[in-house]
Backbone as CSV, one residue per row, in Angstrom:
resi,resn,N_x,N_y,N_z,CA_x,CA_y,CA_z,C_x,C_y,C_z
1,MET,96.061,126.560,83.460,96.955,124.998,83.213,95.667,124.871,83.820
2,GLU,95.335,125.380,85.427,94.902,125.064,86.676,93.846,124.424,86.316
3,GLU,92.699,124.441,85.304,92.147,124.152,84.954,92.474,122.299,84.525
4,VAL,93.232,121.949,83.636,93.928,120.779,83.245,94.043,120.335,84.084
5,ALA,94.810,120.822,85.181,95.126,119.960,86.410,94.652,119.005,87.073
6,SER,93.064,119.627,86.835,92.117,119.058,87.686,91.371,118.086,86.975
7,TYR,91.843,117.430,85.937,91.319,116.616,84.938,92.158,115.506,85.135
8,VAL,92.156,114.659,86.492,93.821,113.865,86.535,92.806,112.517,86.179
9,PRO,93.609,111.798,85.392,92.601,110.121,84.757,92.349,109.388,85.876
10,GLY,91.410,108.343,86.257,91.217,107.681,86.849,90.515,106.562,86.694
11,ASP,89.855,106.160,87.420,88.963,104.955,87.633,87.345,105.555,87.583
12,PRO,86.540,104.895,85.612,85.652,105.674,85.629,84.732,105.261,86.252
13,ALA,84.384,104.521,87.330,83.612,104.038,87.961,83.410,105.102,89.439
14,ASP,84.319,105.703,89.365,84.498,106.450,90.768,83.643,108.202,90.210
15,LEU,82.476,108.142,91.276,81.857,109.529,91.007,82.830,110.557,90.596
16,ASP,83.498,110.835,91.212,84.138,112.260,91.326,85.405,111.717,90.485
17,CYS,85.368,110.930,89.235,86.447,111.503,88.090,85.937,111.405,87.340
18,ARG,86.686,112.582,86.396,86.224,113.670,85.470,86.608,112.880,84.031
19,LEU,88.110,111.978,84.014,88.802,111.343,83.243,89.140,110.331,82.986
20,GLY,88.484,109.282,82.297,88.927,107.706,82.359,89.942,107.712,81.483
21,PRO,90.034,106.104,81.065,91.190,106.257,80.026,90.243,105.845,78.465
22,VAL,91.548,105.799,77.782,90.816,105.451,76.180,90.318,104.204,75.977
23,VAL,90.369,103.504,74.881,89.408,102.568,74.486,90.355,101.330,74.548
24,SER,91.689,101.863,74.537,92.488,100.324,74.263,94.057,100.453,74.362
25,GLY,94.525,99.869,74.559,96.186,100.363,74.316,96.754,100.681,72.915
26,ALA,96.059,100.676,71.648,96.572,100.878,70.483,96.248,102.218,70.265
27,ARG,94.768,102.743,70.860,94.454,103.799,70.724,95.396,104.995,71.459
28,ARG,95.407,104.145,72.830,96.519,105.099,73.583,97.821,105.153,73.137
29,GLU,98.282,104.736,72.203,99.643,104.948,71.130,99.256,105.775,70.138
30,ARG,98.322,105.648,69.335,97.954,106.794,68.500,97.784,108.342,69.104
31,VAL,97.187,108.450,70.024,96.693,109.576,71.077,98.351,110.242,71.187
32,ARG,99.054,109.092,72.004,100.471,109.256,71.864,101.160,110.078,70.867
33,ASP,100.952,109.028,69.635,102.038,109.823,68.748,101.307,110.785,67.762
34,SER,100.130,111.220,68.073,99.479,112.621,68.205,100.301,113.570,68.324
35,ILE,100.251,113.255,69.879,101.106,114.162,70.769,102.634,114.465,70.522
36,ARG,103.245,113.494,70.087,104.697,113.703,69.687,104.492,114.467,68.283
37,ARG,103.880,114.747,67.396,103.230,115.054,66.284,103.790,116.273,66.202
38,GLY,102.237,116.686,67.240,102.147,118.166,67.094,103.682,118.829,68.154
39,VAL,103.983,118.173,68.931,105.322,119.018,69.610,106.244,118.648,68.399
40,ALA,106.337,117.825,66.983,107.244,118.132,66.333,107.366,118.820,65.628
41,GLU,105.667,119.104,65.130,105.386,120.076,64.277,105.700,121.968,64.491
42,GLY,105.591,121.615,65.783,106.198,123.108,66.138,104.928,123.867,66.974
43,ALA,104.462,122.910,67.759,102.939,123.683,68.673,103.684,123.386,69.772
44,ARG,103.038,124.652,70.878,103.664,124.673,72.155,102.883,123.648,72.870
45,LEU,103.419,123.104,73.758,102.626,121.922,74.822,102.840,122.922,75.840
46,ALA,101.020,123.294,76.426,101.161,124.099,77.211,100.738,123.446,78.608
47,ALA,100.034,122.204,78.109,100.359,121.038,79.853,99.620,119.604,78.675
48,GLY,100.062,118.304,79.801,100.382,117.276,79.254,101.551,117.042,78.761
49,GLY,100.671,115.913,78.239,102.585,115.683,76.767,102.025,114.057,77.030
50,PRO,102.822,112.901,76.213,102.487,111.648,75.612,102.941,110.929,77.013
51,GLU,103.811,111.501,78.142,104.460,110.278,79.195,102.924,109.599,80.210
52,ALA,102.999,108.658,80.458,101.747,108.368,81.481,101.306,109.281,82.334
53,PRO,100.383,109.462,82.731,99.845,109.954,83.865,100.744,109.319,85.376
54,ASP,100.882,110.266,86.352,101.887,109.985,87.315,100.852,108.836,88.355
55,GLY,100.711,107.757,88.366,100.231,107.080,89.152,99.825,106.132,88.040
56,ARG,99.898,106.016,86.546,98.794,105.700,86.033,99.889,105.106,84.584
57,GLU,100.762,104.118,85.254,101.247,103.440,83.972,100.892,102.178,83.609
58,LYS,100.156,102.002,84.114,99.341,100.107,83.783,97.904,101.315,83.383
59,GLY,97.603,100.726,82.066,95.702,100.721,81.480,96.423,101.830,80.674
60,HIS,95.179,102.494,80.115,94.599,103.207,78.829,95.110,104.660,78.739
61,TYR,95.851,105.033,80.182,95.683,106.412,80.260,96.615,107.300,79.500
62,ILE,95.757,108.590,79.243,96.501,109.446,78.766,96.558,110.614,79.456
63,ARG,97.670,112.026,79.838,97.513,112.849,80.357,97.248,114.102,79.433
64,PRO,95.374,114.392,79.862,95.037,115.557,79.376,96.124,116.971,79.108
65,THR,96.352,116.748,77.449,96.941,117.799,76.659,96.855,118.892,76.319
66,VAL,97.313,119.791,76.067,96.824,121.341,75.591,98.145,121.561,74.747
67,PHE,97.666,122.019,73.652,98.911,122.628,72.519,98.335,124.287,72.535
68,ALA,99.031,125.214,72.526,98.959,126.396,71.970,100.099,126.759,70.596
69,ASP,99.536,127.839,69.584,100.442,128.529,68.603,100.018,127.359,67.835
70,VAL,98.971,126.610,67.326,98.153,125.462,66.654,98.479,126.691,65.253
71,THR,98.973,125.821,64.315,98.745,126.236,63.014,97.679,125.406,61.937
72,ALA,96.979,125.572,60.829,96.011,124.962,60.252,96.446,124.124,59.532
73,GLY,98.030,123.647,59.471,98.421,122.852,58.352,98.820,121.906,59.940
74,MET,98.864,121.488,60.710,99.558,121.001,61.400,98.540,119.579,61.939
75,SER,99.125,118.513,62.045,98.201,117.208,62.146,96.754,117.065,62.925
76,ILE,97.637,117.963,64.237,96.623,117.956,65.552,95.341,119.167,65.458
77,ALA,95.756,119.901,64.881,94.433,120.682,64.002,93.709,120.123,63.015
78,ARG,94.452,118.539,62.024,93.326,118.749,60.595,92.521,117.104,61.191
79,GLU,93.295,116.489,62.070,93.204,114.977,62.322,91.979,114.890,63.517
80,GLU,91.366,113.911,63.900,90.464,113.300,64.498,91.094,112.680,65.330
81,ILE,91.326,113.105,66.596,92.820,112.293,67.864,91.478,111.263,68.585
82,PHE,90.386,111.782,69.187,89.938,110.845,70.066,90.624,110.923,71.251
83,GLY,90.988,111.680,72.009,91.711,111.357,73.405,91.482,112.858,74.144
84,PRO,92.117,112.890,74.968,91.692,114.386,75.630,93.584,115.335,75.569
85,VAL,92.959,115.566,73.985,94.002,116.572,73.576,93.362,117.750,73.433
86,LEU,93.883,119.064,73.322,93.262,120.385,72.792,94.039,121.317,72.402
87,SER,93.747,121.628,70.848,94.410,122.560,70.152,93.749,123.905,70.125
88,PHE,95.085,124.993,70.661,94.545,126.491,70.443,95.342,126.889,69.302
89,MET,94.156,127.919,68.341,94.617,128.250,67.386,94.366,130.017,67.260
90,ARG,95.160,130.832,66.621,94.550,132.047,66.653,94.280,132.251,65.105
91,TYR,92.951,133.373,65.175,92.720,133.933,64.001,92.463,135.367,63.688
92,GLU,92.642,135.999,62.565,92.711,137.360,62.341,91.262,138.176,62.928
93,ASP,90.205,137.717,62.589,89.006,138.417,62.702,87.912,137.419,62.526
94,GLU,86.878,138.017,62.729,85.755,137.470,62.687,85.111,136.514,61.651
95,GLY,85.711,137.118,60.437,85.353,136.168,59.348,86.417,134.822,59.436
96,ASP,87.644,134.764,59.596,88.510,133.917,59.746,88.357,132.752,60.525
97,ALA,87.694,133.212,62.067,87.344,132.106,62.577,86.444,130.945,62.295
98,PRO,85.313,131.169,61.322,84.372,130.070,61.282,85.434,129.501,59.491
99,ARG,86.278,130.302,58.526,87.290,129.402,57.592,88.230,128.370,58.565
100,LEU,88.593,128.849,59.363,89.846,127.911,60.195,88.996,126.903,60.952
101,ALA,87.685,126.946,61.284,87.193,125.938,62.389,86.237,124.751,61.428
102,ASN,86.163,125.279,59.781,85.150,124.327,59.008,86.902,123.848,58.254
103,ASP,87.892,124.216,58.434,89.086,123.910,57.349,89.560,122.454,57.517
104,SER,88.848,121.341,57.692,89.334,120.036,57.625,88.040,119.278,57.171
105,ASP,88.936,117.797,56.929,88.275,116.863,56.164,86.934,116.365,57.458
106,TYR,87.162,116.699,58.748,86.446,116.425,59.948,85.530,117.001,60.360
107,GLY,84.278,116.547,60.872,83.640,117.278,61.788,82.723,116.845,62.717
108,MET,82.953,116.282,63.744,82.303,115.328,64.463,81.416,116.661,65.669
109,ALA,82.261,117.443,66.247,81.998,118.036,67.440,83.035,119.144,67.380
110,GLY,82.438,120.546,68.109,83.086,121.507,68.332,82.580,122.314,69.615
111,ALA,82.776,123.266,69.881,82.925,124.355,70.923,82.793,125.603,70.808
112,VAL,82.542,126.341,71.197,82.420,128.090,70.781,82.352,128.512,72.417
113,ARG,82.732,129.765,72.625,82.211,130.745,74.264,82.393,131.883,73.562
114,ALA,81.333,132.874,73.893,81.142,134.040,73.333,80.700,134.448,74.465
115,ALA,81.172,136.018,74.438,80.538,137.113,76.056,78.920,137.042,75.254
116,GLU,78.691,137.394,74.158,77.254,137.574,73.496,76.639,136.093,73.050
117,GLU,75.782,135.216,74.142,75.362,134.403,73.464,74.409,133.919,72.079
118,ALA,74.276,134.990,71.686,73.718,135.060,69.945,74.820,134.961,69.533
119,GLU,75.532,136.135,69.602,77.084,135.665,68.714,77.925,134.136,68.443
120,ALA,77.615,133.739,69.950,78.198,132.293,69.854,77.234,131.195,69.201
121,ILE,75.791,131.953,69.402,75.098,130.743,68.482,75.388,130.764,67.020
122,THR,75.464,131.998,66.244,75.523,132.346,65.232,76.763,131.891,64.324
123,PHE,77.833,131.851,65.139,78.934,131.047,64.851,78.837,129.534,64.818
124,ALA,78.298,128.882,66.005,77.939,127.831,66.480,77.328,126.905,64.411
125,ARG,76.441,128.001,64.341,75.178,127.624,63.252,76.540,127.699,61.910
126,SER,77.176,128.420,61.816,78.338,128.258,60.463,79.183,127.130,60.380
127,MET,79.424,126.482,62.133,80.234,125.602,61.852,79.404,124.136,61.041
128,GLN,80.208,123.284,60.543,80.428,122.293,59.861,80.515,121.049,60.670
129,CYS,80.119,120.483,61.609,79.826,119.941,62.654,78.910,119.112,63.166
130,GLY,78.280,118.239,63.831,77.251,117.422,64.124,77.130,117.909,65.528
131,GLN,77.973,118.267,65.951,77.457,118.296,67.204,78.326,119.860,67.891
132,VAL,77.822,121.030,68.521,78.485,122.000,69.058,77.948,122.269,70.165
133,THR,78.869,122.531,71.092,78.512,123.220,72.545,78.603,124.298,72.715
134,VAL,78.047,124.932,73.052,78.115,126.636,73.210,78.200,127.113,74.843
135,ASN,78.896,127.723,74.864,79.293,128.495,76.137,78.900,127.618,77.271
136,GLY,79.726,125.925,76.898,79.579,125.274,78.082,78.425,124.382,78.582
137,GLY,77.542,124.383,77.238,76.186,123.813,77.876,76.322,122.008,77.803
138,ALA,75.395,122.475,78.541,74.899,120.715,79.241,74.925,119.718,78.278
139,TYR,75.135,118.287,78.417,74.936,117.196,77.361,73.890,117.003,77.397
140,ASN,73.235,116.798,75.944,71.441,116.651,75.857,71.923,114.855,75.297
141,PRO,70.961,113.953,76.385,71.763,112.899,75.329,70.107,112.524,74.860
142,LEU,69.355,112.693,74.610,68.334,112.981,73.566,68.475,113.482,71.978
143,ALA,69.583,114.422,72.160,69.839,115.585,71.024,70.616,114.205,69.785
144,PRO,70.174,114.029,68.471,71.273,113.638,67.986,72.345,113.618,67.635
145,PHE,73.531,112.983,67.313,74.514,112.852,67.566,75.081,112.026,66.309
146,GLY,76.269,112.904,65.770,76.850,112.244,64.211,77.726,113.516,64.196
147,GLY,78.537,113.088,63.002,79.386,114.129,62.569,79.242,114.563,61.154
148,TYR,79.691,115.390,60.706,79.671,115.742,58.958,81.143,115.144,58.117
149,LYS,81.212,115.494,57.121,82.262,115.412,56.446,82.525,113.942,56.688
150,GLN,84.072,113.874,56.770,84.326,112.148,56.861,84.274,111.619,58.479
151,SER,83.444,112.413,59.332,83.512,111.819,60.758,82.524,111.053,61.024
152,CYS,81.373,111.009,60.354,80.469,109.725,60.347,79.638,109.682,59.011
153,ILE,78.598,108.860,59.195,77.468,108.574,58.682,75.958,108.045,59.333
154,GLY,75.110,109.358,59.338,74.684,108.897,60.154,74.136,109.592,61.612
155,ARG,72.996,109.414,62.080,72.941,109.973,63.404,73.117,108.591,64.901
156,GLU,72.926,108.740,65.539,72.660,108.158,66.723,72.277,108.779,67.801
157,LEU,71.196,108.205,68.500,70.619,109.149,69.138,69.340,109.845,69.023
158,GLY,68.431,110.576,70.188,67.087,111.265,69.495,66.471,110.584,68.026
159,THR,65.210,111.382,68.157,64.838,110.720,66.899,65.194,110.483,65.818
160,HIS,66.073,111.544,65.389,66.850,111.309,64.213,68.081,109.981,64.009
161,GLY,68.296,109.542,65.432,68.809,108.272,65.459,68.139,107.123,65.289
162,LEU,66.759,106.956,65.663,65.625,105.849,65.701,65.519,105.996,64.049
163,LYS,65.572,107.205,63.500,65.190,106.960,61.649,66.140,106.271,61.127
164,GLU,66.938,106.105,61.823,68.407,105.103,60.903,67.408,103.550,61.613
165,PHE,67.077,102.884,62.088,66.667,101.969,61.942,65.028,101.889,60.966
166,LEU,64.366,102.892,60.519,63.234,102.548,59.597,63.599,102.713,58.071
167,GLN,62.790,101.882,57.646,62.446,101.571,56.196,61.640,102.570,55.247
168,THR,61.495,103.859,54.714,61.099,104.259,54.075,60.204,103.647,52.735
169,LYS,59.128,103.394,53.051,58.244,103.461,51.403,57.283,104.322,50.463
170,SER,57.138,104.499,49.659,56.465,105.165,48.670,55.472,104.712,47.789
171,LEU,54.309,105.071,48.167,53.299,104.061,47.162,52.757,104.630,46.283
172,GLN,52.722,104.693,45.076,52.378,105.493,43.734,51.053,104.477,43.441
173,LEU,50.023,105.812,43.091,48.737,104.927,42.939,48.511,105.569,41.855
């Protein structure tokens, strides 16, 4: 949990800041409600919580929050929270992990870590989401971004994003 503690919410204009506020007060309250619901549903709060971060009572700041002992039926495992909330779920074996990862109506982004990069890539390819970070890989602003399922329609960025603004015409002679 030391790593989580290093993410101190602050001014995003500060170059040393790693975590800024969420977009609005309404979003802050929805994220806090998600955290409260996670606790009420029986997830173990390992770090963070719904309270305002120390020294950040004003503004749209959220404590970085980590849940453990999350199960597939919990709302924090099934919904897009759009805040600094991380949930850990146990899986039985390599066959169970993709099922858990894909058991959602959403699929914006995911992350995979494995000792063997090839194993991580194989798993990442099985995930039903638009972007997967493999072993902490760097963000690529030229790569297309967009989700699967109910997460979004279309793509942003890269050539895929540009194609969203084009119209294709087929001429039949």
